[in-house]
C-alpha positions in Angstrom: 46.0 56.7 -28.9 46.1 58.0 -25.3 45.2 61.5 -26.6 42.1 60.0 -28.3 41.0 58.2 -25.1 41.4 61.4 -23.1 39.3 63.4 -25.6 36.3 61.1 -25.3 36.1 61.3 -21.4 32.7 62.1 -20.2 31.1 61.9 -23.7 31.4 58.2 -24.6 31.6 54.7 -23.0 34.3 52.7 -24.8 35.8 50.4 -22.1 35.7 47.0 -23.8 34.9 44.8 -20.8 32.3 47.3 -19.5 30.6 47.1 -22.9 30.7 43.3 -22.7 29.1 43.3 -19.4 26.4 45.8 -20.5 25.7 43.7 -23.6 25.7 40.2 -22.0 25.0 40.8 -18.3 27.4 38.1 -17.2 27.7 39.5 -13.6 24.3 40.7 -12.5 24.7 43.3 -9.7 23.0 42.7 -6.4 20.0 45.0 -5.8 19.8 46.1 -9.4 16.5 45.0 -11.0 16.9 46.1 -14.6 17.5 44.7 -18.1 20.9 45.1 -19.7 21.9 47.0 -22.8 21.8 44.1 -25.3 19.7 44.9 -28.3 16.9 42.4 -27.3 15.9 44.5 -24.3 15.2 47.5 -26.5 13.5 46.0 -29.6 11.7 43.2 -27.7 11.4 44.5 -24.1 8.9 41.8 -23.1 11.7 39.3 -23.7 14.5 41.3 -22.2 15.7 38.5 -20.0 16.4 36.2 -22.9 19.8 35.4 -24.6 21.2 37.9 -27.1 18.9 38.3 -30.0 20.2 36.7 -33.3 19.5 38.4 -36.6 17.0 35.9 -37.9 14.9 36.4 -34.8 15.5 40.2 -34.9 14.2 40.7 -38.4 11.3 38.4 -37.8 9.9 40.7 -35.2 6.7 42.6 -36.4 8.3 45.9 -35.2 11.2 45.3 -37.7 9.2 44.3 -40.8 9.2 47.7 -42.4 12.9 48.1 -41.7 13.7 44.8 -43.4 11.5 45.6 -46.4 13.1 49.1 -46.8 16.6 47.6 -46.7 15.8 45.0 -49.2 14.4 47.7 -51.5 17.6 49.7 -51.2 19.7 46.7 -52.1 17.5 46.0 -55.2 17.6 49.7 -56.2 21.4 49.9 -55.8 22.0 46.9 -58.0 19.5 48.1 -60.6 21.1 51.6 -60.7 24.5 50.0 -61.1 23.5 47.8 -64.0 22.0 50.8 -65.7 25.0 53.0 -65.3 27.9 50.5 -65.3 26.7 47.6 -67.4 30.3 46.5 -68.2 31.3 46.2 -64.5 29.9 43.0 -62.9 28.3 43.3 -59.5 27.4 40.6 -57.0 28.5 38.9 -53.7 32.1 37.7 -53.7 35.5 38.6 -55.0 34.8 37.3 -58.5 32.8 40.5 -59.2 34.1 44.0 -60.1 31.8 45.5 -57.5 31.5 43.3 -54.4 28.1 43.6 -52.7 27.4 43.2 -49.0 26.1 39.7 -48.5 22.5 40.4 -47.5 22.0 36.9 -46.3 24.3 37.7 -43.3 22.0 40.5 -42.2 19.1 38.1 -41.6 21.1 35.1 -40.5 21.1 33.0 -37.2 24.8 33.2 -37.4 25.1 37.0 -36.8 23.9 39.5 -34.2 24.4 43.1 -33.4 27.0 43.5 -30.5 27.1 46.6 -28.3 30.2 48.5 -29.5 29.9 51.8 -27.7 27.6 54.3 -26.0 27.8 57.9 -27.0 26.4 61.0 -25.3 24.8 63.4 -27.8 23.4 66.1 -25.5 25.1 68.5 -27.9 21.9 67.9 -29.9 19.6 69.3 -27.3 18.8 72.1 -29.6 16.7 69.5 -31.6 14.6 68.5 -28.6 15.3 70.7 -25.6 12.6 69.0 -23.6 14.5 65.6 -23.7 18.0 67.1 -23.3 19.3 65.6 -26.6 20.1 62.0 -27.1 22.0 59.0 -25.9 23.1 56.6 -28.6 23.7 52.8 -28.2 25.9 51.7 -31.1 25.9 48.0 -32.2 28.2 46.3 -34.7 27.1 43.4 -36.9 29.2 40.4 -35.9 29.5 36.8 -37.0 29.1 34.3 -34.3 31.0 31.1 -33.7 34.2 32.5 -35.0 37.5 31.9 -33.2 38.8 34.7 -31.0 40.5 37.4 -33.0 44.3 37.2 -32.8 47.0 39.1 -34.6 46.7 36.9 -37.7 43.0 36.2 -37.6 40.1 37.9 -39.5 37.7 39.9 -37.4 34.2 38.5 -37.1 32.9 42.0 -37.3 31.0 43.0 -40.5 30.9 46.5 -42.0 27.5 47.6 -40.6 26.5 49.5 -37.5 23.0 49.9 -35.9 22.6 53.1 -33.9 19.8 52.9 -31.4 18.9 56.6 -30.5 17.3 57.3 -27.2 16.0 60.4 -25.5 18.6 61.6 -22.9 15.8 62.7 -20.5 13.4 59.7 -20.7 9.9 58.9 -19.7 10.6 58.4 -16.0 11.9 62.0 -15.8 9.4 63.5 -18.2 6.1 62.1 -16.9 3.9 64.1 -14.5 5.1 63.2 -11.0 8.1 61.5 -12.4 11.7 61.6 -11.1 13.0 65.1 -10.8 15.8 64.9 -13.3 17.0 67.9 -15.3 19.4 68.4 -18.2 21.8 69.8 -15.6 21.6 66.6 -13.6 22.1 64.3 -16.6 25.1 66.3 -17.8 26.7 66.2 -14.4 26.4 62.4 -14.3 28.2 62.0 -17.6 31.0 64.5 -16.7 31.5 62.8 -13.3 32.1 59.5 -15.0 35.4 60.8 -16.4 36.9 60.7 -12.9 35.8 57.2 -11.9 38.6 54.6 -11.3 36.4 51.6 -12.2 36.8 49.5 -15.3 35.2 46.4 -16.8 32.2 44.9 -15.1 32.6 47.2 -12.0 32.3 50.2 -14.3 29.2 48.7 -16.0 27.6 48.3 -12.6 28.3 51.8 -11.5 27.0 53.2 -14.8 23.6 51.7 -14.2 23.5 52.2 -10.5 22.0 55.2 -8.6 23.6 58.4 -9.8 25.1 56.7 -12.9 24.5 58.2 -16.4 22.7 55.1 -17.6 20.4 54.7 -14.5 17.2 55.8 -16.2 17.8 54.7 -19.8 14.9 52.5 -20.7 13.4 50.8 -23.8 10.4 53.2 -23.6 12.9 56.0 -24.5 13.8 54.7 -27.9 13.4 57.3 -30.6 14.8 55.7 -33.8 17.2 53.3 -35.4 19.9 54.5 -37.8 21.8 52.1 -39.9 25.1 52.4 -41.8 26.4 49.5 -43.9 29.0 49.1 -46.6 26.7 48.1 -49.4 29.4 47.6 -52.1 33.2 47.8 -52.6 35.2 48.1 -55.8 38.9 47.4 -55.6 41.3 49.5 -57.7 41.4 48.2 -61.3 42.5 49.3 -64.8 39.1 51.0 -65.3 38.5 52.6 -62.0 40.0 53.9 -58.7 39.2 52.2 -55.3 35.7 53.0 -54.3 33.4 52.0 -51.4 29.7 52.9 -51.0 27.9 53.1 -47.7 24.1 53.0 -47.3 22.6 55.2 -44.7 19.0 54.8 -43.4 16.8 56.0 -40.6 13.8 54.2 -39.0 11.7 56.2 -36.6 9.8 54.4 -33.8 6.1 54.7 -33.9 5.1 54.0 -30.3 1.4 53.7 -31.0 1.9 51.1 -33.8 5.0 49.6 -32.2 6.8 49.8 -35.5 10.1 51.1 -36.8 9.1 53.1 -39.9 11.3 54.4 -42.7 11.9 58.1 -42.3 13.9 61.0 -43.9 17.5 61.4 -42.9 18.1 64.6 -41.0 19.3 67.4 -43.3 19.9 64.9 -46.2 19.1 67.2 -49.0 17.3 65.3 -51.8 19.4 66.7 -54.6 18.0 64.8 -57.5 14.4 65.4 -56.6 15.0 69.2 -56.0 16.8 69.6 -59.3 14.0 67.8 -61.1 11.2 69.9 -59.6 11.3 73.7 -60.4 8.7 74.5 -57.7 10.5 72.5 -55.0 13.8 74.1 -56.0 12.3 77.6 -55.7 10.8 76.8 -52.3 14.0 75.3 -51.0 16.0 78.3 -52.1 13.6 80.8 -50.5 13.5 78.8 -47.2 17.3 78.3 -46.9 18.2 81.9 -47.7 15.7 83.3 -45.2 17.9 85.2 -42.8 17.0 83.1 -39.7 17.5 79.8 -41.5 20.7 81.1 -43.1 22.1 81.9 -39.7 21.2 78.4 -38.4 22.7 76.9 -41.5 26.0 78.8 -40.8 26.0 77.6 -37.2 25.3 74.0 -38.1 22.1 73.9 -36.1 19.6 73.9 -39.0 16.7 71.4 -39.3 15.7 71.3 -42.9 11.9 70.5 -43.4 11.3 66.9 -44.4 9.7 67.8 -47.8 13.2 68.6 -49.0 14.9 65.5 -47.7 15.7 62.0 -48.9 14.8 58.7 -47.2 18.1 57.1 -47.9 21.6 58.1 -48.9 24.8 56.6 -50.4 28.0 57.9 -49.0 30.7 57.2 -51.6 34.2 57.1 -50.4 36.8 58.4 -51.0 35.1 61.6 -52.2 38.3 63.4 -52.8 39.1 67.1 -52.2 37.6 68.6 -55.4 34.0 69.2 -56.2 32.4 66.1 -57.8 29.1 64.3 -58.3 30.0 62.0 -55.4 29.2 64.9 -53.1 25.5 64.9 -52.0 24.8 68.6 -52.9 26.8 68.7 -56.1 24.9 70.6 -58.8 22.8 72.8 -56.4 25.2 75.7 -56.7 26.2 77.6 -59.8 29.4 76.5 -61.4 28.9 72.7 -60.8 27.7 71.8 -64.3 24.0 72.0 -63.7 21.9 73.8 -66.3 19.5 75.3 -63.7 21.2 75.3 -60.3 19.2 76.2 -57.3 21.6 78.8 -55.9 23.6 81.4 -57.9 26.8 82.9 -56.5 25.0 86.3 -56.3 22.3 84.6 -54.1 25.0 83.6 -51.5 26.6 87.1 -51.7 23.3 88.7 -51.1 22.5 86.4 -48.1 25.9 87.2 -46.5 25.2 91.0 -47.0 21.8 90.7 -45.5 23.2 88.9 -42.5 25.8 91.7 -42.1 23.2 94.4 -42.5 21.3 92.8 -39.6 24.4 92.7 -37.3 25.0 88.9 -37.7 28.6 87.8 -38.0 28.9 84.4 -39.7 30.7 81.7 -37.7 31.7 79.6 -40.7 30.1 80.7 -44.0 32.0 83.8 -45.1 32.1 83.1 -48.9 30.5 81.2 -51.7 32.9 78.3 -51.1 32.0 78.2 -47.5 28.3 77.9 -48.5 29.1 75.1 -50.9 31.0 73.2 -48.2 28.2 73.6 -45.7 25.6 72.4 -48.2 27.5 69.1 -48.4 28.6 68.5 -44.8 25.3 69.4 -43.2 24.0 66.1 -44.8 24.5 62.7 -43.3 26.3 61.3 -46.3 28.5 64.4 -46.7 29.6 64.2 -43.1 30.3 60.5 -43.4 32.6 61.2 -46.4 34.7 63.5 -44.2 37.5 62.2 -42.0 35.8 58.9 -41.3 37.2 55.4 -40.9 35.9 54.2 -44.3 32.3 55.5 -44.1 32.0 55.2 -40.4 32.5 57.7 -37.6 32.1 55.1 -34.8 33.0 51.6 -35.9 33.1 50.8 -32.2 35.1 48.7 -29.7 35.7 45.1 -30.5 35.5 43.4 -27.1 35.3 40.0 -28.7 39.0 40.3 -29.8 41.6 38.2 -28.0 43.0 41.3 -26.4 40.3 43.9 -26.5 41.4 47.5 -26.2 40.0 51.0 -26.9 43.5 52.4 -27.3 45.5 50.1 -29.6 42.3 49.9 -31.8 40.7 53.3 -32.0 36.9 53.0 -31.8 36.1 56.2 -33.7 37.1 58.5 -36.5 39.2 61.7 -36.5 36.0 63.7 -36.9 34.5 62.1 -33.8 37.5 62.8 -31.7 37.9 66.3 -33.1 34.4 67.1 -32.1 34.7 66.0 -28.5 36.0 69.4 -27.3 32.8 71.0 -28.5 30.6 68.3 -27.1 32.3 68.5 -23.6 32.0 72.3 -23.7 28.2 71.9 -24.2 28.0 69.4 -21.4 29.9 71.8 -19.1 27.4 74.6 -19.9 24.4 72.3 -19.3 25.9 71.1 -16.0 26.3 74.6 -14.8 22.9 75.8 -15.9 24.3 78.3 -18.4 23.2 78.5 -22.0 25.2 76.3 -24.3 26.7 77.3 -27.6 25.4 74.5 -29.9 27.1 75.8 -33.0 29.6 73.6 -34.9 32.2 74.2 -37.5 32.7 72.3 -40.8 33.1 68.5 -40.5 36.7 68.7 -41.8 37.9 71.1 -39.1 36.9 71.4 -35.4 35.4 74.7 -34.4 37.4 77.1 -32.3 35.7 77.5 -29.0 35.8 80.5 -26.7 37.8 78.7 -24.0 41.5 78.5 -25.0 42.2 75.7 -22.5 39.9 73.4 -24.4 41.6 74.0 -27.7 45.0 73.3 -26.3 43.9 69.6 -26.1 43.6 69.6 -29.9 46.6 71.7 -30.8 49.2 69.8 -32.8 47.0 66.7 -33.3 45.7 65.3 -36.5 42.3 66.2 -35.3 43.0 69.9 -35.7 46.3 71.2 -37.2 48.8 68.4 -36.7 50.1 65.7 -39.1 47.3 64.6 -41.4 44.8 67.3 -40.4 42.7 69.0 -43.1 44.0 72.4 -44.1 43.8 75.3 -46.7 46.9 76.3 -48.6 47.5 80.0 -47.8 48.5 82.5 -50.4 51.1 85.1 -49.5 48.5 87.8 -50.3 45.9 87.7 -47.6 43.3 89.1 -49.9 43.6 86.0 -52.1 42.7 83.6 -49.2 39.1 82.5 -48.9 37.7 84.0 -45.7 35.8 80.8 -44.8 39.1 78.9 -44.5 41.9 81.4 -43.6 42.2 79.8 -40.2 42.8 76.3 -41.6 46.6 76.4 -41.1 49.1 73.8 -40.0 51.2 73.5 -36.8 54.8 74.7 -36.8 57.0 72.4 -38.9 54.1 71.3 -41.1 52.9 72.6 -44.4 49.5 72.3 -46.2 50.0 69.9 -49.2 47.1 70.2 -51.7 45.5 66.9 -52.5 43.1 67.9 -55.3 43.4 69.3 -58.8 41.2 72.4 -58.5 41.0 73.0 -54.8 43.4 74.6 -52.3 42.3 72.1 -49.7 44.8 69.5 -48.5 46.5 67.9 -45.5 49.2 68.9 -43.1 52.5 67.1 -43.7 56.1 67.7 -42.9 57.5 70.6 -44.9 59.8 69.9 -47.8 63.4 70.5 -47.0 
């Protein structure tokens, strides 16, 4: 647990009592005239001094009307699809059903609210919007109110839904003509400096928002969008099916002129069904992705797929397993996955790799057809959330309402999140020194090797990289038989890669058989 806490230094705020103070503002600091970080201040800034906003009031706001309608439509669509495909498996709210739906009434109830559960620096996404230096994300967890404090034998009042409020890292105060002279370098330095601070709890919260703190200039005007992730349905293991849990992912972009959160496509969420059903769209997508510039960005994990190819919602089904299956978001787009007219043939991928080599480009990740297939899935929101998550979440967040709140005994984030911290801190370091960052990323299942060995030593031997429970690729004694995209996915000394699927050589690192 201590290793996890160390990895997130400078890139996330997870101190339980600091988050409580930022959310509730129980100890207003002298000389600081600013709203806190409760959700009310960002969705209803004119009422920022009020009590925490309850969900009945939240979803009655005009700015949230489209969001509520879109979520209701997704619930209705999910239930309709289920009844059409699995008519013999009952679905509804409660344990009496084969498939247990999320109780939608709790989402709009006066007995629930979104509680601040973490703040995450995503300046590693500055390649998306260099002018705003990437993003800062305030992550809120849906929580029942009026429940007793969580003890060792009590049920948590937290519900399986997060709301991610995405803000521009360099906001309006620093971007306007004549505004505060604040650069990406300055912002990165503020976040990195935080790792050395001795303060905790309310004192840490005060320093975070004070002059020189990383949250000093975060304002409601900097809101970019809301991203939601909720466990829409759960099916316990039964005689007719394995355990299954589905998570609904949505994005709502803020329209500043209309003052509305509007349903929007999910970044890089390839709309598989629509592309496979439209020959012209499939042809255009193939041509666009295999263009050498886009193919290189695809390999590096920095691609931004045009919205015409994307979906406005996604279901992340877990567990997705280690073998190719229809639960994966891009299944069927590549030859050999059971589709009559796949978008990409194996020869298309081989030709794209050859073209890259002929132009002097050495792929970082995609070195084979299998590597291309894996990237097709993990570049999507749902594919990433199927990988090394806690259920379908990568940041379930800190529970500061617990009787003994802790960010070490209860880990606030997934193995994927912690495994990616080295890359994110490396990018922050480059930004803080004024050098050009390497924004590339590896596959979601395995952290990318970075150029600085001292960084990778932090991950060596951990379950985030090559330790017990890490994802791996079973090596063949003949090097030529090993897929070049995954040859480096080995296990630490004393561990062996134990294959978990039926048709794949992917597995997890466990103690060697004696």
